[in-house]
A tleap script that builds the chain and sets N, CA, C and O, in Angstrom:
source leaprc.protein.ff14SB
mol = sequence {
  NMET ASP PRO ASP HIE PRO GLU LEU SER HIE
  THR ALA PRO GLY TYR ALA GLU GLU GLU PHE
  GLN TYR ALA TYR ASP PHE ALA PRO SER PRO
  ASP SER LEU ALA VAL ARG TRP PHE THR GLU
  SER GLU LEU ALA ALA SER LEU ASP HIE LEU
  ALA ALA ALA GLN GLN GLU ASP GLY GLY TRP
  GLN ILE THR TRP ARG ARG TRP GLY PRO THR
  THR GLU SER GLU ALA ARG PRO GLY VAL THR
  VAL ASP LYS LEU ARG ILE LEU ARG ALA TRP
  ASP GLU CALA
}
set mol.1.N position { -10.873 39.710 -2.035 }
set mol.1.CA position { -9.473 39.357 -1.403 }
set mol.1.C position { -9.889 38.469 -0.173 }
set mol.1.O position { -10.823 38.727 0.587 }
set mol.2.N position { -8.925 37.220 -0.085 }
set mol.2.CA position { -9.452 36.790 1.298 }
set mol.2.C position { -8.333 37.253 2.270 }
set mol.2.O position { -7.167 36.966 1.999 }
set mol.3.N position { -8.705 38.122 3.651 }
set mol.3.CA position { -7.789 38.754 3.951 }
set mol.3.C position { -6.859 37.983 4.843 }
set mol.3.O position { -5.861 38.501 5.345 }
set mol.4.N position { -7.186 36.819 5.015 }
set mol.4.CA position { -6.284 35.714 5.306 }
set mol.4.C position { -4.858 35.387 4.528 }
set mol.4.O position { -3.744 35.054 4.931 }
set mol.5.N position { -5.233 35.556 3.659 }
set mol.5.CA position { -4.292 34.756 2.276 }
set mol.5.C position { -4.132 36.077 1.371 }
set mol.5.O position { -4.819 36.063 0.350 }
set mol.6.N position { -3.594 36.847 1.515 }
set mol.6.CA position { -2.836 38.256 0.728 }
set mol.6.C position { -2.250 37.955 -0.643 }
set mol.6.O position { -2.311 38.423 -1.780 }
set mol.7.N position { -1.450 36.615 0.216 }
set mol.7.CA position { -0.342 36.226 -0.863 }
set mol.7.C position { -1.210 35.082 -2.313 }
set mol.7.O position { -0.749 34.505 -3.298 }
set mol.8.N position { -2.254 35.179 -1.875 }
set mol.8.CA position { -2.826 34.575 -3.519 }
set mol.8.C position { -3.747 35.471 -4.117 }
set mol.8.O position { -4.754 34.925 -4.567 }
set mol.9.N position { -3.655 36.995 -4.272 }
set mol.9.CA position { -4.005 38.000 -5.063 }
set mol.9.C position { -3.114 38.690 -5.601 }
set mol.9.O position { -1.960 38.260 -5.586 }
set mol.10.N position { -3.332 39.595 -6.047 }
set mol.10.CA position { -2.831 40.503 -6.744 }
set mol.10.C position { -2.669 41.667 -7.250 }
set mol.10.O position { -3.471 41.556 -8.178 }
set mol.11.N position { -2.119 43.015 -7.387 }
set mol.11.CA position { -2.566 44.601 -7.393 }
set mol.11.C position { -2.678 44.363 -9.074 }
set mol.11.O position { -2.089 43.462 -9.672 }
set mol.12.N position { -3.673 45.497 -9.773 }
set mol.12.CA position { -3.395 45.969 -10.873 }
set mol.12.C position { -2.069 47.062 -11.153 }
set mol.12.O position { -1.588 48.026 -10.557 }
set mol.13.N position { -1.864 46.518 -12.073 }
set mol.13.CA position { -0.911 47.766 -12.488 }
set mol.13.C position { -1.324 48.921 -12.337 }
set mol.13.O position { -2.279 49.360 -12.977 }
set mol.14.N position { -0.574 49.695 -11.336 }
set mol.14.CA position { -0.486 51.465 -11.359 }
set mol.14.C position { -0.994 51.357 -10.059 }
set mol.14.O position { -1.063 52.534 -9.708 }
set mol.15.N position { -1.483 50.508 -8.913 }
set mol.15.CA position { -2.337 50.380 -7.684 }
set mol.15.C position { -0.416 50.133 -6.706 }
set mol.15.O position { 0.686 49.802 -7.142 }
set mol.16.N position { -0.837 50.448 -5.545 }
set mol.16.CA position { -0.064 50.380 -4.472 }
set mol.16.C position { -0.073 48.960 -4.153 }
set mol.16.O position { -1.159 48.410 -4.340 }
set mol.17.N position { 0.799 48.295 -3.752 }
set mol.17.CA position { 1.698 46.843 -3.256 }
set mol.17.C position { 0.777 46.290 -2.483 }
set mol.17.O position { 0.526 45.126 -2.795 }
set mol.18.N position { 0.276 46.650 -1.722 }
set mol.18.CA position { -0.922 46.401 -0.962 }
set mol.18.C position { -2.387 46.657 -1.004 }
set mol.18.O position { -3.109 46.327 -0.063 }
set mol.19.N position { -2.879 47.288 -2.164 }
set mol.19.CA position { -4.226 48.162 -2.232 }
set mol.19.C position { -5.182 47.192 -2.927 }
set mol.19.O position { -5.289 47.178 -4.154 }
set mol.20.N position { -5.945 46.296 -2.037 }
set mol.20.CA position { -6.796 45.369 -2.343 }
set mol.20.C position { -8.324 46.186 -1.951 }
set mol.20.O position { -8.446 47.225 -1.304 }
set mol.21.N position { -9.481 45.289 -2.614 }
set mol.21.CA position { -10.891 45.799 -2.094 }
set mol.21.C position { -10.796 44.322 -1.341 }
set mol.21.O position { -10.044 43.372 -1.559 }
set mol.22.N position { -11.856 44.505 -0.369 }
set mol.22.CA position { -12.283 43.843 0.529 }
set mol.22.C position { -14.224 43.630 0.541 }
set mol.22.O position { -14.892 44.568 0.106 }
set mol.23.N position { -14.869 42.477 1.015 }
set mol.23.CA position { -16.101 42.843 1.124 }
set mol.23.C position { -16.737 43.746 1.630 }
set mol.23.O position { -17.923 43.918 1.349 }
set mol.24.N position { -16.233 44.330 2.282 }
set mol.24.CA position { -16.864 45.783 2.821 }
set mol.24.C position { -16.815 46.867 2.271 }
set mol.24.O position { -17.423 47.876 2.628 }
set mol.25.N position { -15.942 46.737 1.169 }
set mol.25.CA position { -15.812 47.870 0.133 }
set mol.25.C position { -17.043 48.109 -0.689 }
set mol.25.O position { -17.488 49.212 -1.007 }
set mol.26.N position { -17.555 46.881 -1.004 }
set mol.26.CA position { -18.367 46.958 -2.058 }
set mol.26.C position { -19.431 46.909 -0.666 }
set mol.26.O position { -19.753 48.091 -0.547 }
set mol.27.N position { -19.890 46.399 0.058 }
set mol.27.CA position { -21.247 45.978 0.841 }
set mol.27.C position { -21.019 47.228 2.275 }
set mol.27.O position { -21.167 46.561 3.299 }
set mol.28.N position { -20.892 47.879 2.442 }
set mol.28.CA position { -20.531 48.742 3.397 }
set mol.28.C position { -21.621 48.773 4.694 }
set mol.28.O position { -21.300 49.461 5.663 }
set mol.29.N position { -22.504 48.267 4.714 }
set mol.29.CA position { -23.787 47.857 5.497 }
set mol.29.C position { -24.494 46.690 5.265 }
set mol.29.O position { -24.232 45.935 4.329 }
set mol.30.N position { -25.140 46.555 5.855 }
set mol.30.CA position { -25.944 45.105 5.532 }
set mol.30.C position { -27.285 45.655 4.888 }
set mol.30.O position { -28.308 45.178 5.378 }
set mol.31.N position { -27.409 46.364 4.108 }
set mol.31.CA position { -28.620 46.863 3.438 }
set mol.31.C position { -28.045 47.302 1.987 }
set mol.31.O position { -28.827 47.920 1.265 }
set mol.32.N position { -26.912 47.067 1.562 }
set mol.32.CA position { -26.080 47.197 0.612 }
set mol.32.C position { -26.347 46.095 -0.209 }
set mol.32.O position { -26.283 44.924 0.164 }
set mol.33.N position { -26.737 46.599 -1.670 }
set mol.33.CA position { -27.265 45.475 -2.603 }
set mol.33.C position { -25.988 44.706 -2.971 }
set mol.33.O position { -26.320 43.933 -3.869 }
set mol.34.N position { -24.231 44.504 -2.603 }
set mol.34.CA position { -23.715 43.736 -2.870 }
set mol.34.C position { -23.473 42.584 -1.938 }
set mol.34.O position { -22.710 41.639 -2.136 }
set mol.35.N position { -24.349 42.834 -0.736 }
set mol.35.CA position { -23.985 41.965 0.157 }
set mol.35.C position { -24.765 40.752 -0.348 }
set mol.35.O position { -24.615 39.753 0.354 }
set mol.36.N position { -25.573 40.614 -1.423 }
set mol.36.CA position { -25.369 38.946 -1.805 }
set mol.36.C position { -24.647 38.157 -2.858 }
set mol.36.O position { -24.733 37.036 -3.360 }
set mol.37.N position { -23.808 39.358 -2.991 }
set mol.37.CA position { -22.307 38.772 -3.345 }
set mol.37.C position { -21.357 37.905 -2.792 }
set mol.37.O position { -20.793 36.942 -3.312 }
set mol.38.N position { -21.264 38.337 -1.764 }
set mol.38.CA position { -20.420 37.386 -0.476 }
set mol.38.C position { -21.259 36.422 0.358 }
set mol.38.O position { -22.420 36.576 0.739 }
set mol.39.N position { -20.530 35.517 0.539 }
set mol.39.CA position { -21.190 34.285 2.120 }
set mol.39.C position { -21.032 35.167 2.966 }
set mol.39.O position { -20.575 36.300 2.819 }
set mol.40.N position { -21.475 34.571 4.024 }
set mol.40.CA position { -21.570 35.447 5.330 }
set mol.40.C position { -20.269 35.326 5.570 }
set mol.40.O position { -19.815 36.390 5.149 }
set mol.41.N position { -19.054 34.458 6.138 }
set mol.41.CA position { -18.128 34.063 6.128 }
set mol.41.C position { -16.874 35.037 5.513 }
set mol.41.O position { -15.827 35.426 6.030 }
set mol.42.N position { -17.381 35.216 4.367 }
set mol.42.CA position { -16.775 36.387 3.277 }
set mol.42.C position { -17.058 37.587 4.168 }
set mol.42.O position { -16.131 38.076 4.814 }
set mol.43.N position { -18.177 38.043 4.231 }
set mol.43.CA position { -18.110 39.384 4.977 }
set mol.43.C position { -17.671 39.271 6.501 }
set mol.43.O position { -17.357 40.331 7.043 }
set mol.44.N position { -17.626 38.343 7.098 }
set mol.44.CA position { -17.213 38.352 8.629 }
set mol.44.C position { -15.906 38.474 8.765 }
set mol.44.O position { -15.327 39.070 9.673 }
set mol.45.N position { -15.197 37.636 7.427 }
set mol.45.CA position { -13.589 37.860 7.097 }
set mol.45.C position { -12.691 39.701 7.031 }
set mol.45.O position { -11.743 40.406 7.376 }
set mol.46.N position { -13.748 39.600 6.417 }
set mol.46.CA position { -13.419 41.475 5.560 }
set mol.46.C position { -13.289 41.887 6.871 }
set mol.46.O position { -12.185 42.050 7.390 }
set mol.47.N position { -14.454 42.088 7.509 }
set mol.47.CA position { -15.626 42.890 9.010 }
set mol.47.C position { -14.116 43.162 9.736 }
set mol.47.O position { -13.662 44.286 9.951 }
set mol.48.N position { -13.301 41.631 10.134 }
set mol.48.CA position { -12.912 41.030 11.558 }
set mol.48.C position { -11.338 41.662 10.975 }
set mol.48.O position { -10.422 42.000 11.726 }
set mol.49.N position { -11.315 41.696 10.017 }
set mol.49.CA position { -9.688 42.296 9.066 }
set mol.49.C position { -9.697 43.565 9.334 }
set mol.49.O position { -8.757 44.096 9.926 }
set mol.50.N position { -10.826 44.258 8.909 }
set mol.50.CA position { -11.095 45.773 8.976 }
set mol.50.C position { -10.944 46.266 10.355 }
set mol.50.O position { -10.255 47.275 10.502 }
set mol.51.N position { -11.578 45.613 11.587 }
set mol.51.CA position { -11.693 45.676 12.853 }
set mol.51.C position { -9.999 45.928 13.408 }
set mol.51.O position { -9.634 46.899 14.071 }
set mol.52.N position { -9.164 44.850 12.971 }
set mol.52.CA position { -7.824 44.450 13.144 }
set mol.52.C position { -6.748 45.174 12.753 }
set mol.52.O position { -5.598 45.062 13.177 }
set mol.53.N position { -7.364 46.294 11.520 }
set mol.53.CA position { -6.467 46.907 10.909 }
set mol.53.C position { -6.168 48.228 11.683 }
set mol.53.O position { -5.063 48.732 11.485 }
set mol.54.N position { -7.280 49.026 12.793 }
set mol.54.CA position { -6.820 50.154 13.466 }
set mol.54.C position { -5.571 49.865 14.044 }
set mol.54.O position { -4.949 48.843 14.331 }
set mol.55.N position { -5.347 51.408 14.149 }
set mol.55.CA position { -4.409 51.115 14.351 }
set mol.55.C position { -3.713 52.044 16.214 }
set mol.55.O position { -4.188 53.164 16.399 }
set mol.56.N position { -3.175 51.755 16.821 }
set mol.56.CA position { -3.089 52.399 18.385 }
set mol.56.C position { -3.651 53.655 18.470 }
set mol.56.O position { -4.458 53.878 19.371 }
set mol.57.N position { -3.258 54.783 17.421 }
set mol.57.CA position { -3.969 55.958 17.372 }
set mol.57.C position { -5.460 56.087 17.398 }
set mol.57.O position { -5.997 57.115 17.810 }
set mol.58.N position { -6.090 55.118 16.989 }
set mol.58.CA position { -7.523 55.135 16.810 }
set mol.58.C position { -7.586 55.045 15.181 }
set mol.58.O position { -8.450 54.323 14.683 }
set mol.59.N position { -7.047 55.476 14.681 }
set mol.59.CA position { -7.371 55.343 12.682 }
set mol.59.C position { -6.881 54.236 12.099 }
set mol.59.O position { -6.259 53.309 12.618 }
set mol.60.N position { -7.254 54.424 10.826 }
set mol.60.CA position { -6.473 53.116 10.065 }
set mol.60.C position { -5.803 54.166 8.904 }
set mol.60.O position { -6.043 55.346 8.649 }
set mol.61.N position { -4.910 53.247 8.356 }
set mol.61.CA position { -4.349 53.795 7.559 }
set mol.61.C position { -4.378 53.836 5.849 }
set mol.61.O position { -4.664 52.741 5.366 }
set mol.62.N position { -4.167 54.748 5.020 }
set mol.62.CA position { -4.644 54.650 3.905 }
set mol.62.C position { -4.337 53.416 2.612 }
set mol.62.O position { -3.453 53.970 1.959 }
set mol.63.N position { -4.507 52.585 2.196 }
set mol.63.CA position { -4.353 51.636 1.561 }
set mol.63.C position { -4.004 51.747 -0.226 }
set mol.63.O position { -3.927 50.766 -0.966 }
set mol.64.N position { -3.833 53.126 -0.633 }
set mol.64.CA position { -3.266 53.550 -1.630 }
set mol.64.C position { -2.327 54.219 -1.793 }
set mol.64.O position { -2.051 55.012 -0.893 }
set mol.65.N position { -1.343 54.157 -3.180 }
set mol.65.CA position { -0.381 54.634 -3.260 }
set mol.65.C position { -0.018 56.201 -2.706 }
set mol.65.O position { -0.732 57.141 -3.054 }
set mol.66.N position { 1.037 56.380 -1.902 }
set mol.66.CA position { 1.129 57.764 -1.792 }
set mol.66.C position { 2.113 58.655 -2.820 }
set mol.66.O position { 3.288 58.560 -3.175 }
set mol.67.N position { 1.335 59.297 -3.022 }
set mol.67.CA position { 1.844 60.275 -4.329 }
set mol.67.C position { 2.801 61.561 -4.153 }
set mol.67.O position { 3.701 61.991 -4.873 }
set mol.68.N position { 2.280 62.007 -2.947 }
set mol.68.CA position { 2.783 63.095 -2.559 }
set mol.68.C position { 3.298 62.983 -0.940 }
set mol.68.O position { 3.093 61.871 -0.455 }
set mol.69.N position { 3.761 63.701 -0.285 }
set mol.69.CA position { 4.345 64.026 1.392 }
set mol.69.C position { 3.188 64.076 2.183 }
set mol.69.O position { 3.172 63.504 3.273 }
set mol.70.N position { 2.052 64.802 1.687 }
set mol.70.CA position { 0.537 64.795 2.619 }
set mol.70.C position { -0.486 64.161 2.389 }
set mol.70.O position { -1.598 64.336 2.887 }
set mol.71.N position { -0.066 63.176 1.406 }
set mol.71.CA position { -1.320 62.094 1.002 }
set mol.71.C position { -1.499 61.486 2.355 }
set mol.71.O position { -2.415 62.051 2.953 }
set mol.72.N position { -1.092 60.792 2.854 }
set mol.72.CA position { -1.497 60.334 4.024 }
set mol.72.C position { -2.184 61.377 5.047 }
set mol.72.O position { -3.406 61.446 5.184 }
set mol.73.N position { -1.539 61.939 5.538 }
set mol.73.CA position { -2.088 62.848 6.825 }
set mol.73.C position { -2.981 63.893 6.273 }
set mol.73.O position { -3.242 64.833 7.024 }
set mol.74.N position { -3.575 63.881 4.892 }
set mol.74.CA position { -5.066 64.547 4.462 }
set mol.74.C position { -6.085 63.710 4.469 }
set mol.74.O position { -7.244 63.796 4.875 }
set mol.75.N position { -5.288 62.651 3.804 }
set mol.75.CA position { -6.696 61.256 3.678 }
set mol.75.C position { -7.107 60.556 4.831 }
set mol.75.O position { -8.267 60.147 4.882 }
set mol.76.N position { -6.019 60.280 6.131 }
set mol.76.CA position { -6.212 59.600 7.082 }
set mol.76.C position { -7.193 59.610 7.258 }
set mol.76.O position { -7.918 58.664 6.950 }
set mol.77.N position { -7.714 60.945 7.963 }
set mol.77.CA position { -9.005 61.359 8.756 }
set mol.77.C position { -10.171 60.684 8.115 }
set mol.77.O position { -10.933 59.981 8.777 }
set mol.78.N position { -10.342 60.916 6.659 }
set mol.78.CA position { -11.503 60.513 5.998 }
set mol.78.C position { -11.978 59.114 5.732 }
set mol.78.O position { -13.141 58.867 5.415 }
set mol.79.N position { -10.678 57.855 5.926 }
set mol.79.CA position { -10.719 56.917 5.561 }
set mol.79.C position { -11.097 56.731 7.196 }
set mol.79.O position { -12.263 56.541 7.540 }
set mol.80.N position { -10.205 56.791 7.976 }
set mol.80.CA position { -10.749 56.821 9.627 }
set mol.80.C position { -12.634 56.676 9.664 }
set mol.80.O position { -13.364 55.691 9.777 }
set mol.81.N position { -12.895 57.991 9.529 }
set mol.81.CA position { -14.246 57.843 9.796 }
set mol.81.C position { -15.253 57.052 8.781 }
set mol.81.O position { -16.412 56.777 9.088 }
set mol.82.N position { -14.607 56.701 7.445 }
set mol.82.CA position { -15.293 55.898 6.562 }
set mol.82.C position { -15.384 54.142 7.440 }
set mol.82.O position { -16.386 53.441 7.579 }
set mol.83.N position { -14.336 53.936 7.775 }
set mol.83.CA position { -13.928 52.501 8.086 }
set mol.83.C position { -15.085 52.292 9.721 }
set mol.83.O position { -15.640 51.230 10.003 }
set mol.84.N position { -15.182 53.452 10.473 }
set mol.84.CA position { -15.776 53.627 11.606 }
set mol.84.C position { -17.422 53.793 11.096 }
set mol.84.O position { -18.186 54.031 12.032 }
set mol.85.N position { -17.846 53.731 10.193 }
set mol.85.CA position { -18.968 54.086 9.753 }
set mol.85.C position { -19.145 52.667 9.383 }
set mol.85.O position { -20.043 52.151 10.048 }
set mol.86.N position { -18.694 52.026 8.705 }
set mol.86.CA position { -18.926 50.756 7.786 }
set mol.86.C position { -18.636 49.684 9.302 }
set mol.86.O position { -19.052 48.544 9.098 }
set mol.87.N position { -18.208 49.819 10.278 }
set mol.87.CA position { -17.883 48.715 11.610 }
set mol.87.C position { -19.615 49.284 11.919 }
set mol.87.O position { -20.502 48.584 11.431 }
set mol.88.N position { -20.008 50.494 12.693 }
set mol.88.CA position { -20.879 50.719 13.103 }
set mol.88.C position { -22.349 50.112 12.617 }
set mol.88.O position { -23.289 49.607 13.231 }
set mol.89.N position { -22.065 50.437 11.068 }
set mol.89.CA position { -23.516 49.825 10.127 }
set mol.89.C position { -23.452 48.094 10.040 }
set mol.89.O position { -24.303 47.496 9.382 }
set mol.90.N position { -22.416 47.398 10.731 }
set mol.90.CA position { -22.579 46.337 10.736 }
set mol.90.C position { -22.937 46.044 12.272 }
set mol.90.O position { -23.861 45.273 12.532 }
set mol.91.N position { -22.269 46.606 13.189 }
set mol.91.CA position { -22.396 46.280 14.206 }
set mol.91.C position { -23.830 46.388 14.830 }
set mol.91.O position { -24.155 45.710 15.805 }
set mol.92.N position { -24.742 47.358 14.160 }
set mol.92.CA position { -26.328 47.278 14.587 }
set mol.92.C position { -26.741 46.711 13.447 }
set mol.92.O position { -27.872 47.143 13.225 }
set mol.93.N position { -26.477 46.122 12.787 }
set mol.93.CA position { -27.413 44.969 12.158 }
set mol.93.C position { -27.711 43.710 13.028 }
set mol.93.O position { -28.421 42.807 12.585 }
savepdb mol mol.pdb
quit
C-alpha cells in the first residue's frame, strides 16, 4: 500500500478499516529476502510512514481490530518493540 494514498487501497473482509500492510512489514530489514519486491522509493516511503506514526509517548498504535477492551494495552508494547527494531535495522544499513 502506498502510505501517501490510502484511499487507493481497500482492506480485505474481516480486517480493521485501516489494517494495511506496508513494504516494511514484508522487508523488516535490508537483508530480508522481500527487499527485492519493492523499489527503493517504496521502501523509503513505508519507512517514513512508520517513523511518522510514532505517538507522543514513544509507542505505536496497533493497526488491527480491537476485539476486546484489553487488545490494545496488551499488544501495543510488543508492536512498539517490533517497530523500533525495524527502524533500527534500516537505520544501520
